[in-house]
ZAMARGU-4260 file (C-alpha; in steps of 0.2 Angstrom, whole numbers, plus 5000, padded with zeros to 4 digits):
<rodrens>
0) 5354/5469/5394 | 5351/5486/5386 | 5345/5492/5369 | 5359/5494/5357 | 5354/5512/5353
5) 5355/5517/5371 | 5372/5510/5373 | 5378/5521/5359 | 5371/5536/5369 | 5380/5530/5385
10) 5397/5528/5375 | 5394/5546/5368 | 5391/5552/5386 | 5407/5544/5392 | 5398/5532/5404
15) 5410/5518/5400 | 5426/5529/5400 | 5434/5520/5415 | 5429/5503/5409 | 5437/5506/5392
20) 5453/5513/5400 | 5454/5498/5412 | 5453/5486/5397 | 5464/5495/5384 | 5477/5503/5396
25) 5482/5517/5385 | 5473/5534/5387 | 5477/5538/5368 | 5466/5523/5363 | 5450/5529/5371
30) 5443/5540/5357 | 5447/5526/5344 | 5439/5513/5355 | 5423/5524/5358 | 5421/5526/5339
35) 5425/5508/5335 | 5412/5502/5348 | 5399/5514/5341 | 5402/5509/5323 | 5401/5490/5328
40) 5384/5493/5337 | 5377/5503/5322 | 5382/5489/5311 | 5373/5477/5322 | 5357/5487/5322
45) 5358/5488/5303 | 5359/5469/5302 | 5347/5463/5316 | 5338/5479/5322 | 5339/5489/5338
50) 5338/5474/5351 | 5345/5471/5368 | 5363/5467/5366 | 5379/5462/5376 | 5396/5467/5371
55) 5411/5455/5373 | 5430/5457/5370 | 5444/5445/5368 | 5462/5450/5366 | 5476/5444/5355
60) 5492/5437/5362 | 5510/5438/5361 | 5523/5425/5366 | 5536/5433/5378 | 5547/5418/5382
65) 5547/5399/5378 | 5550/5400/5359 | 5545/5383/5351 | 5544/5374/5368 | 5525/5370/5369
70) 5526/5356/5355 | 5539/5347/5366 | 5528/5349/5382 | 5538/5363/5388 | 5535/5380/5397
75) 5529/5396/5390 | 5526/5414/5396 | 5513/5423/5386 | 5504/5439/5387 | 5487/5446/5382
80) 5488/5463/5372 | 5477/5478/5370 | 5472/5473/5352 | 5456/5464/5353 | 5441/5457/5345
85) 5424/5464/5350 | 5407/5456/5347 | 5390/5464/5349 | 5377/5450/5351 | 5359/5446/5355
90) 5351/5430/5360 | 5343/5419/5346 | 5333/5403/5349 | 5339/5392/5335 | 5356/5398/5327
95) 5373/5406/5329 | 5374/5419/5315 | 5389/5431/5314 | 5396/5444/5302 | 5414/5446/5306
100) 5420/5462/5299 | 5416/5459/5280 | 5416/5440/5282 | 5398/5433/5282 | 5399/5417/5292
105) 5385/5405/5288 | 5372/5401/5301 | 5375/5386/5312 | 5360/5377/5318 | 5363/5374/5337
110) 5353/5357/5336 | 5364/5350/5322 | 5382/5349/5329 | 5389/5334/5319 | 5406/5336/5312
115) 5406/5341/5293 | 5421/5337/5283 | 5417/5352/5271 | 5418/5364/5286 | 5437/5360/5289
120) 5447/5375/5290 | 5432/5387/5291 | 5424/5398/5304 | 5408/5388/5303 | 5418/5373/5308
125) 5426/5382/5323 | 5409/5388/5329 | 5400/5371/5327 | 5415/5362/5336 | 5414/5374/5351
130) 5395/5372/5353 | 5397/5353/5352 | 5411/5353/5365 | 5401/5364/5377 | 5387/5352/5375
135) 5398/5337/5378 | 5405/5345/5394 | 5387/5347/5400 | 5387/5366/5399 | 5371/5375/5393
140) 5372/5381/5374 | 5360/5392/5364 | 5360/5403/5349 | 5365/5421/5346 | 5366/5434/5332
145) 5380/5446/5331 | 5393/5457/5323 | 5412/5455/5327 | 5426/5466/5322 | 5444/5463/5326
150) 5460/5474/5328 | 5471/5458/5330 | 5483/5458/5316 | 5481/5443/5305 | 5497/5434/5301
155) 5507/5444/5314 | 5509/5430/5327 | 5496/5438/5338 | 5484/5424/5336 | 5468/5431/5328
160) 5461/5413/5326 | 5463/5409/5345 | 5454/5426/5349 | 5439/5421/5338 | 5438/5404/5347
165) 5439/5411/5364 | 5426/5424/5359 | 5413/5411/5354 | 5417/5402/5371 | 5416/5418/5381
170) 5399/5423/5373 | 5392/5405/5377 | 5399/5407/5395 | 5391/5424/5397 | 5374/5421/5389
175) 5370/5404/5395 | 5381/5400/5409 | 5382/5415/5420 | 5400/5418/5415 | 5405/5403/5425
180) 5415/5393/5412 | 5433/5393/5418 | 5444/5403/5406 | 5456/5388/5404 | 5441/5377/5400
185) 5436/5389/5386 | 5454/5388/5380 | 5453/5369/5379 | 5437/5370/5370 | 5444/5381/5357
190) 5459/5370/5355 | 5447/5355/5353 | 5437/5363/5340 | 5453/5369/5330 | 5460/5351/5331
195) 5444/5341/5327 | 5432/5352/5318 | 5444/5364/5309 | 5457/5350/5306 | 5473/5359/5312
200) 5484/5352/5325 | 5489/5366/5338 | 5495/5368/5355 | 5485/5377/5369 | 5496/5392/5372
205) 5487/5404/5360 | 5470/5400/5367 | 5475/5401/5385 | 5484/5418/5383 | 5468/5425/5375
210) 5456/5418/5387 | 5465/5420/5404 | 5473/5437/5401 | 5488/5447/5408 | 5504/5437/5408
215) 5502/5418/5410 | 5515/5405/5413 | 5510/5388/5406 | 5518/5371/5409 | 5513/5359/5396
220) 5522/5344/5405 | 5504/5335/5406 | 5498/5341/5389 | 5480/5336/5393 | 5480/5346/5409
225) 5492/5360/5407 | 5496/5370/5423 | 5491/5389/5420 | 5498/5402/5432 | 5492/5420/5430
230) 5506/5432/5434 | 5498/5446/5443 | 5509/5460/5440 | 5505/5479/5437 | 5514/5480/5420
235) 5511/5498/5417 | 5521/5501/5433 | 5536/5496/5423 | 5534/5510/5410 | 5537/5499/5395
240) 5527/5496/5379 | 5527/5480/5369 | 5531/5484/5350 | 5528/5472/5336 | 5536/5476/5320
245) 5530/5468/5304 | 5545/5465/5293 | 5534/5462/5278 | 5542/5445/5274 | 5531/5431/5267
250) 5526/5415/5276 | 5524/5406/5260 | 5534/5390/5257 | 5540/5390/5275 | 5530/5374/5280
255) 5546/5363/5279 | 5556/5375/5290 | 5542/5376/5304 | 5540/5357/5303 | 5558/5353/5305
260) 5559/5361/5322 | 5548/5348/5331 | 5554/5334/5320 | 5572/5337/5324 | 5568/5339/5343
265) 5558/5323/5342 | 5573/5314/5334 | 5583/5318/5349 | 5570/5313/5361 | 5568/5296/5352
270) 5586/5293/5355 | 5582/5292/5373 | 5566/5282/5370 | 5555/5297/5373 | 5542/5305/5363
275) 5545/5323/5369 | 5561/5332/5374 | 5553/5338/5390 | 5554/5320/5396 | 5573/5318/5392
280) 5585/5321/5407 | 5596/5335/5402 | 5611/5328/5411 | 5609/5312/5401 | 5608/5322/5385
285) 5625/5330/5388 | 5632/5313/5394 | 5628/5305/5377 | 5630/5320/5366 | 5643/5313/5354
290) 5631/5298/5351 | 5616/5310/5349 | 5626/5320/5336 | 5630/5304/5327 | 5612/5297/5327
295) 5604/5314/5323 | 5613/5330/5317 | 5621/5345/5324 | 5606/5357/5321 | 5595/5344/5330
300) 5607/5345/5345 | 5607/5364/5345 | 5589/5364/5345 | 5588/5353/5359 | 5600/5364/5369
305) 5588/5378/5365 | 5574/5369/5372 | 5582/5364/5389 | 5588/5382/5392 | 5572/5390/5386
310) 5562/5381/5399 | 5573/5387/5412 | 5572/5405/5405 | 5553/5405/5407 | 5556/5402/5426
315) 5568/5416/5427 | 5557/5428/5418 | 5542/5423/5429 | 5552/5425/5445 | 5559/5442/5439
320) 5542/5449/5436 | 5536/5443/5453 | 5550/5452/5461 | 5547/5468/5451 | 5564/5466/5443
325) 5561/5472/5425 | 5579/5474/5421 | 5582/5455/5424 | 5566/5451/5414 | 5572/5461/5399
330) 5589/5452/5401 | 5580/5435/5400 | 5570/5441/5385 | 5586/5446/5376 | 5594/5429/5380
335) 5579/5420/5374 | 5580/5429/5357 | 5598/5426/5355 | 5595/5407/5358 | 5582/5407/5345
340) 5594/5415/5333 | 5610/5404/5337 | 5603/5387/5342 | 5584/5386/5337 | 5589/5394/5321
345) 5571/5401/5316 | 5576/5418/5311 | 5578/5415/5292 | 5575/5400/5281 | 5590/5390/5275
350) 5580/5388/5259 | 5580/5407/5256 | 5596/5413/5263 | 5596/5429/5253 | 5580/5434/5262
355) 5584/5439/5280 | 5571/5452/5285 | 5569/5447/5303 | 5588/5447/5305 | 5589/5464/5298
360) 5575/5470/5309 | 5584/5464/5324 | 5600/5472/5319 | 5592/5489/5316 | 5582/5488/5332
365) 5597/5484/5343 | 5606/5499/5335 | 5590/5511/5337 | 5586/5505/5355 | 5603/5504/5363
370) 5599/5504/5382 | 5581/5509/5379 | 5574/5491/5376 | 5577/5474/5370 | 5571/5464/5355
375) 5569/5446/5349 | 5560/5436/5335 | 5541/5434/5338 | 5532/5418/5337 | 5536/5405/5324
380) 5550/5414/5316 | 5558/5413/5299 | 5547/5428/5293 | 5533/5439/5300 | 5537/5450/5315
385) 5549/5454/5329 | 5545/5460/5347 | 5553/5474/5357 | 5550/5479/5375 | 5553/5498/5374
390) 5554/5512/5387 | 5538/5522/5386 | 5547/5538/5383 | 5557/5531/5369 | 5543/5522/5360
395) 5540/5537/5348 | 5558/5537/5343 | 5559/5518/5340 | 5543/5518/5330 | 5549/5533/5319
400) 5566/5526/5316 | 5561/5507/5313 | 5547/5513/5301 | 5560/5522/5290 | 5566/5504/5285
405) 5550/5494/5285 | 5537/5507/5281 | 5524/5518/5289 | 5512/5508/5300 | 5524/5493/5302
410) 5527/5496/5321 | 5512/5492/5332 | 5513/5499/5349 | 5504/5488/5362 | 5501/5487/5380
415) 5499/5471/5390 | 5481/5470/5396 | 5475/5462/5412 | 5459/5454/5405 | 5456/5439/5394
420) 5439/5435/5387 | 5427/5447/5396 | 5409/5454/5395 | 5412/5473/5393 | 5394/5480/5392
425) 5378/5472/5397
</rodrens>
């Protein structure tokens, strides 16, 4: 560890230039990141004094293929992105105490990790749950004080909450376990805390993508022990950027729309006496399709068709990347998006048919991109964001043109980063 003030000097003297470029991929990001790191360290000093510190980073994530499959024990391809959360931290004997941007999180006593109902849906609950689970799994725990700041956009489908959970786990791994806690284990611990201490049922995709990094293929067939495969590809070699466009449509009152997807898929599964569609034989599904329609409804059948085909598309996308075949990869991403529109039907709400900002963004993007990229709905759908893979030398054109319709700053140009939760500076 090194004094916080000395790290500031090192950053100013470009000591960490190569490290930052390796993490953030984009040369144009370097000055912003240097300023951001220095400001974070200065904030830490103002809060806790000029101590020996360590700096950690965890990325946001983007789902690439496998839309609405994880809740049916399906398969997903997800990517870590170069928007991240950073934490400047120092050891403490008794507590975990964090200021996260402007949010002052209450101190958590590391000797008192019992579940508290009043901490449901709170950062305090998440931290306490992660500490408790680390202890249950016989890892060493301890306290720390820190300042965190995040560039991961909230409400964008990039998973700011998972980045926070993975950050706490990564700090505990680095400070007290020699950075030896497996990234998938950290992800599972984050999921446990979100489920039990935070009180929100969630899958494991978000935490895994944030913790493992790069592109990852996750098979949820055994949901308690998902198979996570890191796809080691040199993404910059493909000369494409990942753009996320905020269509500025509200997520409010869409709970019923989101909930209907797993509910209808499960109706189809239950026709075959299964709990999840992953366990239904596809040939049997088609063989009994008339009876399934009668027992459920046409939308449920279409959503099941999406699920069966989407699991196959994940494999096709993974294989294309392994073969350095980016054109086929883009074709699969486009097909996935079209299936989400036609069969999964999560592009707009049937309760608000006059509000179709995601559909509009896709139509405009296809017109702007032509042969220079592909686009699709991003994440849960119905509102929020779309995703586009755009040729690097066409990104500026796409950003300028799409922002004419959705406003300045609505298009976020990202890169896929190779690292999950990491120690940046020690």
